[in-house]
C-alpha positions as CSV (number, residue, x, y, z in Angstrom):
1,M,-39.7,52.5,12.3
2,Q,-36.3,53.7,13.4
3,S,-34.4,52.1,16.2
4,P,-33.8,54.1,19.4
5,V,-30.1,54.1,18.6
6,S,-30.6,55.7,15.2
7,I,-33.0,58.2,16.6
8,A,-30.5,59.3,19.3
9,K,-27.8,59.4,16.6
10,D,-29.9,61.4,14.1
11,R,-31.6,63.7,16.6
12,P,-29.3,64.1,19.7
13,T,-30.9,67.4,20.8
14,E,-34.4,65.9,21.1
15,T,-33.1,62.9,23.0
16,A,-30.7,64.8,25.3
17,T,-32.9,67.7,26.3
18,P,-35.0,65.9,29.0
19,V,-31.8,64.7,30.6
20,V,-30.4,68.3,30.6
21,V,-33.6,69.5,32.2
22,A,-33.4,67.0,35.0
23,I,-29.7,67.9,35.5
24,A,-30.6,71.6,35.7
25,V,-33.2,71.0,38.4
26,L,-30.9,68.8,40.4
27,L,-28.1,71.3,40.1
28,A,-30.3,74.1,41.3
29,K,-31.4,72.1,44.3
30,L,-27.8,71.1,45.0
31,I,-26.5,74.7,45.1
32,G,-29.5,75.7,47.2
33,V,-31.6,77.6,44.7
34,D,-35.2,77.6,45.9
35,D,-36.7,80.3,43.7
36,P,-38.9,78.7,41.0
37,D,-38.2,81.5,38.5
38,T,-34.4,81.0,38.8
39,I,-34.8,77.2,38.4
40,F,-37.0,77.8,35.4
41,Y,-34.4,80.1,33.7
42,M,-31.5,77.8,34.5
43,T,-33.4,75.0,32.9
44,I,-34.0,77.0,29.7
45,V,-30.4,78.0,29.4
46,L,-29.1,74.5,30.0
47,A,-31.7,73.0,27.7
48,F,-30.0,74.8,24.8
49,V,-26.7,73.0,25.5
50,P,-27.6,69.9,23.4
51,A,-28.8,72.1,20.6
52,A,-25.5,74.0,20.6
53,V,-23.6,70.6,20.5
54,T,-25.7,69.4,17.6
55,W,-25.1,72.7,15.7
56,L,-21.4,72.3,16.3
57,V,-21.4,68.6,15.2
58,V,-23.3,69.5,12.0
59,L,-20.9,72.4,11.3
60,L,-17.9,70.1,11.7
61,R,-19.4,67.4,9.6
62,K,-20.1,69.9,6.7
63,R,-16.5,71.1,6.9
64,S,-15.1,67.6,6.7
65,E,-17.2,66.8,3.7
66,V,-15.7,69.7,1.7
């Protein structure tokens, strides 16, 4: 069984997405958004941030290996 540290290192998107979702909801509340649909769509957009970061890291790792 993998340690939590190695899971977070190997799969950053899966481990960061719940945190991003919580941040999206808190941010929506902070700026005064009360519409559930808007909060839902903000959450979806922000949930892709970790995936984009992971994609960028993988791309940069592949470039450095060449």
